[in-house]
N, C-alpha and C positions, 0 to 999 in steps of 0.2 A: 530342354530348349524352351518349354513353357516358362520355367523359372525365369530365364534370361528375358523373355518378352515381357513378363510381368514386371520385372525389375526395371526394364526400359520404359514401360508405360508409367510407372511410378515416378521415374526421373523426370519424364516429360511434364507430368502434372505438377511436380515440385517446382520445375522451371517456369511453368506458366503462372503458378502462384506467385513466385518471386518476382516475376516480371510485372504482374499486376500491382504488387505492393510497391514496387519501385516507381511505377507511373503515378500512383497515388501520392507517393512521397515527393516526387518532383513537382506534381501539380500544386501541393500545399506549399512547397518552398517557393514556387514562382508566383504565387498569389501575393499581391501588394498588401503589406501590412496596414492596417487603418492608421491615418495620421492622427496623432493626439492633438486634442484642441488646444491652440495656442492662445494665450491671453492677448487681448488687444493691446498694441504698443501705442505709446504717446510719443508725440514729437514736441519737444521743448526747446524753445529758441531763447537764448539768453541774450539780452541787449546790454551791451557795455558802452558806457559814455564816459569820456574823459571829463573829469571836473576842473582840472587846472590846465591851462595852455600857456606856455611861456610866451612873452611879448615878442621875443626875437624870431620866433619861428612863424612861417606863414600859417594862416588859419585855414584849416580844412574842415569841412563838415564832418562830423563824427558819423562813422558808419556803424550801423548795428551789427555786431558780431554774432554769428551763429555757430553752435557746435554741431558737427555732423552726428547724425543718429544712425547707429548700426543695429540692424535687427539680428539677433542671435537665436536661431531656431533651437529647440531642445534637442539633445542627441537622440539618434535613432538606436533603439535597443532591439536586438533580435533575440527572441527567446525560444528555446526548444523545450518540449516537455521532458521531464526527467523520469527516467525508468530505473526503478531501484534494483530490480532483480534481472539478471541477464537470462534472456530466453534463447534456448537452443532448439532449432527445428531440424532434427536429423532423426534417421530411422536407426533403430538399434542394430548394431553389426553383429551382435552375437546370435548364434543359432541355438536350437534346443540341445544340441549335442556338445556344447563347449565344456560343460562339467566333465563329461566322459572323456574328452580330449585331454583335459587338464589332469585327470587321474592317471591316464595312460603315460602322459609325460612325466608325471611325479614318480610313477613306477620305474620308468626307464632311468630317471635320475638317481633313484635309490640303488638300482642295480649297478650303474656305473660307479657310484660312490663305493659300494661294496667291493666291486672288482679293483678299484684303485686302492682301497685299503688292504685287500689281499695282496696286491702287488708290492706295496711298500713294506708289508711285514710289520712286525711289532718291535722295531728297533733292536733286532738281533745282532747287528753288526757293531759291536763297541770298538773302542780303540785298544783295549788291552787284550792279551792272549787269554787271560783267565775268563773273559766274557765269551771268547770264541770256542772254549772247550765244551763238548757235548755232555761230558760226564764231569760233574763239579767234584773237586777234592781228590782227583786221581793223583796217585804218586808213581812216577816213572823213575826206575832205577837209574843211577847215573851212568852205569855202563851198559845200558840197554840198547841194542841195536835192532831196529826195525826190520824184520824179515822182508825180503824182497819177493812179493807176490802180486799177482794181477788182481785188480779190484773187479768186483762182479759187475758186468755191464748190461745184464738182463737178456742176453741172446744166447746164453749157454744154460747147461743144466745147473740149477741152483744147488743141488745135492753134491755135485762134484766140487763146487766152490767151497761149500761148507767143509767137506772132507780135507781139501787142501789147507784151509785156514786152520782147521783143528790140528793138522799135523805140524804146521809151522809155529803155531803158538802153543804147542803142548807144553813148553817149558814154563809157561806163565799161568797154568791152570788154576792156581790159588789166588790169583789177582783178577777177580771179576771186572773191576772198573777199568783196568788196562785192556782186558779183552774187548770190552764193549767200545772202548775209545778207538781201538785200531780196526774194528770191524768195518 
């Protein structure tokens, strides 16, 4: 419980610090930027007088013409200070026992990988019958008929199973590969 209270206090301190930073930032942004000094402007009035007046037209007094003067203020430029490096303000989330947890997870991963590899086998199941044979190179006679006997299931006496197997396969005692194949 103390750990949670301490973490809560740290979060409150962090929020207070961030609030103060935001207030400083807003105050700096709302502060009016100093106006750049503008050069004094001159007003120039051009006088235009007509030099020739046709005789047929009524004579008017020539009026001096002036051109309007428009003052163009320089553009306002807002500049922000440039920060080259990104600064992160966060507490590390890793505890002192992170490496131990990673080692435990790595061990579990290796165990699962080993179990999966065991379940898959070593590609024992090929497509041809020769690859399925337990005893390579076995020669089964053409007229050989497999004796009908029960396979050993593990819940009876193994000695009685061996005796029954030996009696039924007694005709093939000279062919060890065949005996192993049908055992």
